[in-house]
C-alpha positions as CSV (number, residue, x, y, z in Angstrom):
1,X,69.1,102.1,111.8
2,X,67.5,98.8,112.8
3,X,68.2,97.9,116.4
4,X,69.8,94.6,115.4
5,X,72.5,96.2,113.3
6,X,75.5,97.6,115.3
7,X,76.7,101.1,114.6
8,X,80.3,99.9,114.5
9,X,80.4,96.4,113.1
10,X,84.2,96.3,113.1
11,X,84.3,96.8,116.9
12,X,81.2,94.7,117.6
13,X,82.3,91.6,115.6
14,X,86.1,92.0,115.8
15,X,86.6,88.9,117.9
16,X,83.7,86.9,116.4
17,X,84.5,86.6,112.7
18,X,84.9,90.2,111.3
19,X,86.6,90.0,108.0
20,X,86.3,93.4,106.3
21,X,83.8,96.0,105.1
22,X,83.5,94.5,101.7
23,X,82.5,91.2,103.3
24,X,80.1,92.9,105.8
25,X,78.3,94.8,103.0
26,X,78.5,92.0,100.5
27,X,80.3,94.3,97.9
28,X,83.7,92.7,97.8
29,X,85.2,96.1,98.2
30,X,89.0,96.4,98.0
31,X,89.0,98.2,101.4
32,X,89.7,96.0,104.4
33,X,87.9,97.3,107.5
34,X,88.1,100.9,108.4
35,X,91.8,101.0,108.4
36,X,92.1,101.9,104.7
37,X,94.4,99.1,103.9
38,X,93.9,97.9,100.4
39,X,93.7,94.4,99.1
40,X,96.0,94.3,96.1
41,X,96.4,91.8,93.3
42,X,98.8,89.0,93.8
43,X,102.3,89.9,92.7
44,X,102.4,88.0,89.5
45,X,99.0,89.4,88.3
46,X,100.0,93.0,89.3
47,X,103.4,92.7,87.5
48,X,101.8,91.3,84.4
49,X,99.4,94.3,84.3
50,X,102.3,96.8,84.9
51,X,104.2,95.2,82.0
52,X,101.4,96.2,79.6
53,X,101.8,99.9,80.6
54,X,105.2,100.3,78.9
55,X,106.5,102.4,81.8
56,X,110.2,103.1,81.3
57,X,111.5,104.2,84.7
58,X,110.7,104.9,88.3
59,X,109.9,108.5,87.7
60,X,107.3,107.5,85.1
61,X,105.9,104.9,87.6
62,X,105.5,107.6,90.3
63,X,103.8,109.9,87.8
64,X,101.4,107.1,86.8
65,X,100.6,106.4,90.5
66,X,99.7,110.0,91.0
67,X,97.4,109.9,88.0
68,X,93.8,108.7,88.0
69,X,94.8,105.9,85.7
70,X,96.3,103.5,88.2
71,X,93.8,100.9,89.4
72,X,93.2,100.8,93.1
73,X,94.2,97.1,93.3
74,X,97.8,97.9,92.2
75,X,100.0,99.3,95.0
76,X,101.8,102.6,94.5
77,X,104.8,101.3,96.4
78,X,105.2,97.7,95.2
79,X,108.7,97.4,96.7
80,X,107.1,97.6,100.1
81,X,103.9,95.7,99.6
82,X,105.4,92.8,97.7
83,X,108.5,92.4,99.8
84,X,108.7,88.7,100.5
85,X,105.9,88.1,98.1
86,X,107.8,88.1,94.8
87,X,109.4,91.6,94.6
88,X,113.0,91.6,93.4
89,X,113.7,94.9,91.7
90,X,112.3,97.7,89.6
91,X,113.5,96.2,86.3
92,X,111.5,93.1,87.0
93,X,108.4,95.1,88.1
94,X,108.4,97.4,85.1
95,X,109.6,94.8,82.6
96,X,112.5,96.9,81.5
97,X,116.3,97.1,81.6
98,X,117.6,100.2,83.4
99,X,120.8,101.9,82.5
């Protein structure tokens, strides 16, 4: 590795403008730093996408999240991630009426 590139850019630049690995590498990656925290879509966009899936209940949602079909920019636990950011309930998230 060139001498002018730090081995651990997160640690080296943490107090001088470090944003995330996607910014560092210029890839726009959905990973933020080395923590593994993902950058998810805004609530309204994510909910609109979920409405297109025609998922009928929470069990189906959980199965979908465990499949390879779920995009990485949609959180598997939207009730936690979107708390205070638009989340109200599962009916709203899935676009259904539950019994």
